[in-house]
N, C-alpha and C positions, 0 to 999 in steps of 0.2 A: 359542283361548279357549273356544269352545263345547265342544270335546272335553275340555278341562280341567275344565269344570263338571260333566261327566257323573259321577255317583256310581259308585264301584266296583261296586256291586250292579247297575247298569244298563249297565256298560261291555260286558259280554258280549253283550247284546242289540244294542248299537250296532255291535259288530264283526260280529255275525251279519248285520246289514243290509248292511254293506259287502261281506261275502263273497257275499251273494246278488246284489248289483248288479254285482260285478266278478269275472268268472271267472279273471282273472289273479292274484287274491289267494287264497292258501291258508292253512289253519291245520292244524297237526298232520301226521299221516301223509297221503301223497299218495293220491288216489283210484285205483281200479282203472283201468288204462290204457285198456281198451275203453270204459268209461263216459266217460272224459275225452275221448276222440276223438269220441264221439257228441255230447257237449256242444259241442265246438268246431264240429262240422258245423252244429249248430243255430244257433250264433252267426253263422257265416259266411253262412248262407242269408239272413240279414236285413241283411247289410252294405250291399247296394246301396240299401237304403231309408233308411240312416242318414247324416246329414250328417257328414262327417269334418272334424275341427278341423285348423288349420294352413294355411299359405300354399300357393299353387300351386307355388312354388319348392321348398318342403319336400316336397311330394307327388312332384315330378319327380325330386328328388335325396334319396331317403330314406337317412339315415345310421343304420345299426343296429350299427355297430362295437362300441359299448359294451355291446350286448345279447348279442353272439354270440362275443366273444373268449374262447377257451378258457382263457386265463390269468387272466381276470377272473371271479372266482367271486362277484361281488357279488349277482347275481340268484339263483343257486342257493342261496346261503347267506345271503341277506338275511333274517335272523331277528331275532326279539325275544325274549330270555329274561332273566329277572331272576336275576343271579348272586348276589344278596344273599338269595335266598329258597331254603330247602332243597327239593330236588326231591321229597322224600318228602311234603311238605305239599301238593303239587299234587293228590294223590290223595284229599285229605280230602273228605268228602261233607257238604254243608250240609244239616242236617235241616230238613224243611219241616213246619210245623205243619198238621195236618189236622183241622179242626173246622168245625162249622156256624157260619155268620155269625149275628150278632145278629138280623138281619131274618129269616133262614131259621128260626131257633129260634122266633120269634114266629108266623110263618106256620104252622109245624107245630102250634103250640098252637091256632091258629084252626081247624084241622081237627078238633079235639075238640068244637067247638061245633056245634050242630044248625042250620046255616045253609043256605039255598038258594043257588043260584049267584049271583044278583044281590046278595044281602046279604053273601055271602062277599067279593065284589069291593069292596063298600063298606068292609068291615072291613079288607081288604088295603090299601086306599088309606090308611086311618088308620094302620096299622102302617108303611107306607112313608113316612108323614109324620113319624115320630119322628126326633129328632136322635140323634147318637152317644151322648149321655148318657141316652137313654131318655125324653126329655120330648116332649110334644106342644105345640109352641110356635106352631103355626099356628091361625089363627082357624077356627072351624067353618064359617063362610060360605065361606072359601077352599076348604076340602075339598069342600063341596057344589058349588061352581062347577067345580072340577077334574073331578069325576065327571060333571058334565053336559056339559062341553065336550070332554073327552078320551075319555070312555068311553060317552057318551050314556046315562048312568044318572041318573035323576031321583030325588033324595032330599031330605031336609030336615034342619035342625040337630037336631031332636028325635030322629030315628032315629040320627044320627051320635053324639049324646050317649049314647044307650042302648047303642050298641056300645062306646063308650069305657069305660063302666062295666063291661062284661064283660071287655074287654081288661085293665083294671086289676086283674083277679083273676089274670092270668097271672104266671108267674115270669120274671124276678126281681121280688120285691115292690117296689112303688113305681113300676112301669112305667106309661107313658102319662099321667103327671101333667102338669098345665099349669104348675106352679111348684113351688118347693122346699117350701113349706108343705104343699101337697097330697101331694107325694111322701113326706114324712115321716109324714103322717097315715095314708096308705095302708099304710105299713109297720107303724105302731103298731097299727092295727086288726086286723092279722093275729096280733098277740100275744095273750096271755091277758088279755082285757078285764076279768077279775075281779081282776087284779093292781092294787093301789092306785096304785103308781107309774106304771103304764101309763095308768090312767084320768086321773091328774093331768097326765101328759105330754100327752095328747090335749086336755085342757081348756086347758092353758097355750098350746099351739100354736094352738088355735082362737081364744082370746081375747087372748093376749098375745104373739103371734108376734114382732112388731117389738121389743117390750121384751126378749124372750128373746134375739134375735139381737144386740142391743146390750148384752147382759149387765147389764140393769137389774134385777138379782135382788132387791134390797131392795123395789122397787115391787111385784114379783110376790108376794113373801112377804107384804107388808102387805095386798095386795088379797085373797089367798086364805087368809091366816092360816096359813101353812105354817111348820113347824119347819125348822131347818137340815138335819136328817137327811132330811126329806121332799124338800126341794129338791135335795139332793145325789143322791138316788135318781132323781129325775126327770131331772137332767142326765145321769146315767149311762145312762139309757134312751135318751135322744135322741142322745147322741154316738156310740152304737153303730150308729145307722142309717146307711144308705148314701145320700149326697146325689146320687150319679150311678149309679143302678141299671143303666144300660146301658153304663157306661164300661168295665167289665171283662168283658163277655160277648162272645164271638166275636172276630172280627178287625176288623170295621167299617172296612175299608180302612186298617188301621193298619200300613202298611208301615214307618212310622218306628219301630215297636216292635222291629223286627229290624234291628239295626245291624250292618253289615258293615264292620269296620275297614279303613281304607286303609293304615295303618301299624302296625307292631308294634315296641315298644321293650323290650328285654330287658337286665336288669342282670346282666352276667356278671362276677362277682367285682369289682364296683365299676366296671367298664367298660361304658358304655351302648352297646348294639348296635341299630342301626336297620335294619329290613327293610321292604320294600314287600309288600303283599298280592300274592300271585302272580297274581291276576286282573288286576292292573295291567300285567303283563308277559306278554301272550299270545305263543304261538309262531306268528309270522306270517312268510310268505315269498312270493316271486314264484313262480308256477307254472313248474315245469321243462318241462312240456309246451309252454307258450307260447314258451319259449326255443328248444326244439327246432324249432318251426315257423319261427322266424326264421332258424335255421341252414339249414333246407331252402331258404328263399327266397334266402339269401345265396349258396348254391351254384348256384342257377338262373340263367336268363337275365335276370331282372328286367325283362322287357319287357311281360309280360302285365298289362293294366289291372286285372283281377280280383285278381291276386296283389298288386299294389300296394295296392289297396283293403283287402285282408285284412291286409297288413303294417301299414298305417297304423292299422287298427283295433286290432291286437295291441299296437302301440307305445303308443297312447293308453291302453289298459287297463293296460299295465305301468307307465307313468308315473303313472297314477292310484293304482295299488297301492303304488308306491314312496313317493308323497306321503303316503298314509295311514299307512304304516309309520313314516315320518319323524315324522308327527304323534303317533303312539303313543309313539315314542321321546322326543319333546320333552315330552309329557305326563308320562312316567315320570321324566325328568330334573328337570322343574320340581317335581313332587311331592316327590321325594327331597331336592332341594336346599333347598326351603322347610322341610320337616319337620326336616332335619338342622340348619338354622340355629336353628329353634325349640328343638330338643333341647339344643343347646349353650348357648343363652341361658338356658334353664330347667333346666339340668343338676341343680341342687340339688333341685328338685321331683321330677324323674324318678328320682332316686336315693333320696329319702326318702319321697316321697308326702305331705309336709307342705305344706299350702296356704300357710302363712306363709313358706315358702321361695320362693314365686313372686316373680320380679323384675318391675319395671315393664317393659312391652314394648308398643310400638305397631307398626302395620303398616310404618311408615317404617323402623323398626329392622331388620326382616327384609329389606325391600326393598333397603336399603343393603348388607347383608351378601351377599345373593344376586345383586345387580345386576339385579333384576327390577323391573317397575313395581309401584307400590303396588296398582293394580287387580288385578294377577295374584296377589299375595299375599292380597288380600282374597277372591278367588274360591276359593283353596285353603282359607283359614281358615274360610270360612262353610259349606263343603260337605263337608269331610273329617273323618274320625275317626281317633284313634290309640288302640291298645290297650296298656295298661301293666299292670304287676302290681298296680297300685292301682285299676284300673278303666278304662273306656273313655270318652274325652273328645272332644268336638268341639274342633277346633283353636282356634276363637275364644275358648275358655275361658281360654287362656293369655295373652290380650292384655288389658292393663289400663293405665290411666293411673298416674302416679306421685304420691306425696304426701310432703312433707318433714317429718321428725321434728324434735324439739327439738335433736338433735345434728347436724342438717343432712344427715342421710342420706335418700336417696330410697328409698321403699318402695312396693310395689304396693298399689293401692286394694283389690285382692282380699285382701291380707293383713289390711287394716283390717276388711274385711267379715267375714273368718273370725273375728277376735278379737271383733267385735261380736256375731256369731252365737253364739260360745261364751259370752259374758257373759249374753246373753238366755236361753240354754239352761240356764245354771246358776242363774238368778235364783230367788228365792222366788216361786212362782206366786200365792201368796196376797197378795203385795205386789210386783207387777212394777215394774220400773224405768222411770221416765219418760225421755223423750228427753234432758232436761236432765241427769239423773243419768248416763245413758250417755255423754253428751258429756264430763262431768267425769271419768269413769273412764278414758275414752280419752286425755284430755289428761294425766291422771296417768301414763299409760303412755308418754307422750312423743309422742303423735300430735296434731299441730295440726289440729284439725277443728272446724267450727262445728256448732251444733245442727241447722240446716237440712240440712247435709250428712249428719249422722247419720240424720235422718228419711228422706232420699233413699235412703241405703244400706239402711236397714231395710225400706223399701218394695220395693227391688230384691230383697231376700232373702225377700219375701213374708211378712214378719212384721208383725202388726197392732200398733196402738198399745197402750200399757200397759193401758188399761181393758179392751180386748178379749182381752188375754192373761191376765187374772185368772181364777183358778180358785176355785171356792167351797169 
């Protein structure tokens, strides 16, 4: 189960760890013979200090028949390859993005300030306290305390605040703000302040920020005596600003931004073809050198205690390697069988890419088809991705509850959400549709759905209520 949860992107590292721990396990081409023998000698020099597993009877009567039989090629050819994945694709190189992180970019800009060593460390502490969106959400007193206790630097909130003001002039604009209001104002103040719409935008955010966020435009117009055109220009100025100035700079530990698909689905003339990512099927085998050493022991007198210790050590390493290869094989089979069942169940979607073609599907449905536990299907669905010609999806995307139409047909709740999203997208933004109206429209299309359910689906789609969708 633990191996099944390992993402494809991290499987290579997990295999590397096993290869380092177990010399009886190999990947790819065999090492040079001399190097291999040297490694074996190093292993055997420490055998006397290692507790050997197994009973005394097993130790006295070591059975290595299955390991040295010439007609049994299980060890030499105990490999794992994905026959469903073209060999050519194994040589593909995954490009790696090379750029400075968000934190590094800001520290580089700190170097442009004329700061002494102590003040630089205070400023660096402030930069290190920014979150991934570029905000400083920590209290100044906490930063002062951190500097005192961790770096033995005595400062005060006044000095920290002064440095914050300098950092707020860094790029990207809006950085180091304490909240959204300050972030937007920092960006506006970098624009042409002689522009009337910019001046109005700054005034509105300073005095009527809450009213603006709730789209109480009429109150703002009345208070400032603004024309429709003036307010429209202010809105355009503000919506062009970036509410997360640090969100798209550098990597900021965003490993999730680089999705490595676990599966690929290709539509070949109407026939869906499923393949596993080749990284899920590494070329693993039992070391041939270890097998040869067991053969040498088999030909000997088998009386020497040191020889027996060495053979027990080798046997345990080979058993461990075979177990790991079996686990990789089981992982591969579980992934393929689960994805194949999902593909067959959602064949219409994988053929057309139309979300309304998604059928109701729960974990139990796939568990029954594959004969797996629901927990196993859940692990696969929550941590794996499939690449299709319509995009890359997390497997859990294809799971949804069912809803009955007027005709008694069961449809996926995702289909209803797609239709709801389309209706809202096509609405007149000057007169957005209320949830009651959306409910009536869905009922007219044959979907039996309550208003509170429409509100729940709308929230799950991250769509605000009608008042907040209104455009001026």
